[in-house]
N, C-alpha and C positions, 0 to 999 in steps of 0.2 A: 385391031386390038392385039396387044402382045400375047395375051393368053389364048387368043382365038375363042373368046367367050361367045357363047351362043345367046344372043339377045332374045331369042324366041323360046327360052327355057320353059316358060309357062305352058305353051302348047305341047312341048316334049313331055312334060310331067303329066299333063292331062291325058294325052294320047297314050303314053307309055303305061300309065296305071289304069287306063280304061275308065277315067272319070268323066263326069258331065261338066261342061262349061257353065259357069254361073255368071249372071249379070252382076257387075260391081254394086249396083244399087240394091241388090237383094242380100248382100253380105253385111252382117252386123258391123258397125263402126269399129268396135274393139277387135274383131277378127281382121279387118283391113289393117288396123294399126299393128296387129301381131305380124302380119305378112310384111307390112312396110318396114317394121323394125328389122326384120331379117334381111330384106332387100337392101336397106340402107347400110346395114353392117357389112353385107357382102361387097357393096360398092366401096365402102371405106377400107375394108381389109384388102381388097384387090389393089386399090390405089397405094396403100402403104407398102405392100409387097413389091409393086411395080416401081416404087421410089427407091427400092433397094434396102429397106430395113429387113435384116435377116434374123435377128434374135427375137424369139417369141416374146420375151419379157418386154423388149422395146416396142414390138408390134402392139401388144396389149396396152401398154401405157399410152402410146400414140392414139390408138383407137378410142380409148376412154375419153380423150380430149374432144372427139367428134360425136360420140354416141350418148354422152350424159345429157340429161334433160336440158340443162342450161345451154349447152352447145347446140342442141336441136332447136331450141327457142331462137337462138341467134341465127341459125340457118333459115328458119322460117321468116324472120324479119328481113333477111337479106333477099329473099325471093318473092315476098308477098306482092310486090308491085308488078310482077310479070305473070301472075296467075290469071287464068281465065275464070269466068264465072263458075264454070263446072268444077274447076280445081279448087276454087275458094269454097264452094259448097261442100266438097269432099273433106277439106280441111276442117271446116266448121262442124261438120257431122261428127268427126273424131274428137275435136276439142270439147264439144258440148256433152259428150256421153259421160255418164257417171261410171267411174271405175271403183274397184274395191279398196284401193289404197294408193298411197303415194310413197315412193322410196324415201327413206329418212334423209338422204342427201340432196333432195330436190324440194323446191317450194311447190305448193299446189298450183300456182299460176304457171311456173315453168313446166311442170308435169303435164298440165292440160294442153299447153301449146305444143309440147313435144308429142303428145298423143295425137293431136290434130295433124302435125307434120308427118308422123308415121302413117296415119290413116290416108293422107293424101298420096304418099308413096305407094301404099298398098293398093289404093284405088287405081292409080296409074298402071301398076304392075298387072293387076287383074284385067284391066282394060286393054292389055297388050301394048302398052306404051312405055316400055323399058327405056327407049331412047329419051323420052321426056324426063323420066326419073334421073337419068345420068345428067341431062342438061340442067335440071334444077339443082342437083347436088353440086355440080361444077359451079353454077352461079352462086350458090350458097357459100361454098368454100371461098370463092373470090371475094364475096361481100364481107365475110367474116375477116379475111386477111386485110381488107382495106380499112376495117374499123379497129384493128388492133394497133 
């Protein structure tokens, strides 16, 4: 990778801060979605910077096209056919959880699917499978581009 990104950042964080490793199944679905949102945004931002977008306003505008709920819904539908049973279960766990609200620019349906997508990415991250996160994001981007 051009940035020399450490794909084992989770272990570095846990070890460096003296934290205890948690099993992904014990972490609440919304907490997994919280982490997944961050990991997804990091992957997208890295991709946009690596593509040569230099101005922060352009980066932000381009990132929104990937991170809004409707875009995450599209990403999920582009990858759902390649998910394992375990991954589908992690997605459904996030999708089915009750959250406190829905952003005004998203439908309830899109928001729930996006939350499931984020929970899936968070689950994979906490499971030490950052490579799978990147693989799924790549497949999702390719799938979205084919449907446009």
